[in-house]
N, C-alpha and C positions, 0 to 999 in steps of 0.2 A: 477341534471342531468340528461338530455336526453336519459341516456344509464343506464339498469339496467341489472344485471344479477342474474341468480342461478346455482350451480355445484350441480350436482347429483352424488356422487361417484356409488351409487347401479345401475344406469341407465347408468352409464359411458358416460353423458351428459352435456355438459355447454350449457345453453340458455338463449341467450340475448335479449333484447328487448329496440327497439330505439323508442322513440316516438316525434314529433317536428321537428324543426329544428334542423340536425346534421351536427357540422362541424367540421375541426379538433381539436380545443381547446376542442371537447367533447371526439373525438377519443384515443388523447394522453393520458388523466388521467387516460381512462378507460381499455386501454391496459396494460399500467402500472399497474393495481389495479390487471387484472389477474394474470400478472407474477408474483405478491407479495403474490398472494393469496396460501394459504398452501393446500387449496383441490384442487389446480390446479394440477392435476397427470397424469403420463402418459396413454393414451388410451382413454382420452376422446374426443368425437365428437361434434360438435359445431353447434347449431342451434340458428343463428342470424335472429331474428323476426323484419322486417323493414317496415312492412305494415302500419306503422303509422307515417311513417319518412319521411322527406324532405331533399336531401341531400345541403349544403353549404359548399361544397369544389372542390379544384380546381385539375386535372390528378397530378400535381407535390405532390401536399400534400398525395393524393389517393396511390402514391408510396412509399410515406414515411410510410403508414400504412401497405401497404405490407411488407415491412421490419419489421416494426413492428411485425405484426404479424406472422412472420418468427421466429423471438425470441420463439413466443407461440411453434411453431412443432418445432423446437430445444426441446424445455422441453416435446415435447410428444403429444402436441394436433394432435388429428386426421383428418380426413374429416371435411368440413366445409360445412354447407349449408346457404343460405342466402333466406331470404321470402321476394319480395318486391312487391309493385301493382301499386305504380304510376309510369308512364312512366319516370321521372326523376330522381325516385330510381333505378329503375329497370337496364337503362342505366348505372346509375353510379356504378350498383353493377357488370353488366357484365365486364363493364371495370376495376373493382377492380378484379374480376376473371382473366383477361386476364394477370394482372400484377403479380398476385398470383403464378399463374400456370407459368408463367415464370422463379420463383424463387422456384418451385417445391411444391408448397402446392397445397393441392387436396379439389377443392373449385367447386360447383355448385350455381347457383341461379335459384330460383323457382318463380310462382306467387301464389303457390298452399302448404299452409301449410302443408297436409297429404303426396302431393306429396316428398317436403323436407325430412319429418320424415321418410317415406319407402327408400329414397335415403340413409339417415345417416346408417339406421337398415343393408341394405342389404350392408355391407363391403365388403364382397367376391367377389360380384356381378359385372357384367360388366357396364363398364359405359356408358350407353347409354343415351343420353342427346338431339339425334337427329343432334348434331353438329359432321362433322369429324374432328379429333385431326389432328395437324401437325406434321411430322415426327420430330421424335427427331435428 
C-alpha cells in the first residue's frame, strides 16, 4: 500500500506517508482504515507527507476524498498539513485544500516539512499562509 500511517496519542499527531503513484483505489481504503482505528481520538492533528508521491486522481475523485476526510473531522480530527514537493502533487494537494475548506476542514499545503510541523503546533495562531481568505 503506498500510504502508511502512525498515530501518537502523546503528541496528538497522526502522521501518514505516501509513496509512489497514489490513486483513489489507495485513498479510500486508507481513509476507511483511519475511521476504524481505535487510536483515532478527538484532538489529533494530521501531518500527511506526500513528498515522495505522485497523484493519479481526478478532481471528482478528489471531492469524494474530501467528503471522506470530513467524516474524520466529525470524529474529532483537527488541522491537516500536507507536504508536497513535485508540481503535480502540490497542485493536487492545493485543489484538495480548496475542496476541503469548502466543507469546513482546516487544511494547508506546504513544500517544507518543518513549516508544516510548525503550523500544526501553532493551533491558536493566525492562519498566515500568504493567501487572502474569501469572505464567508
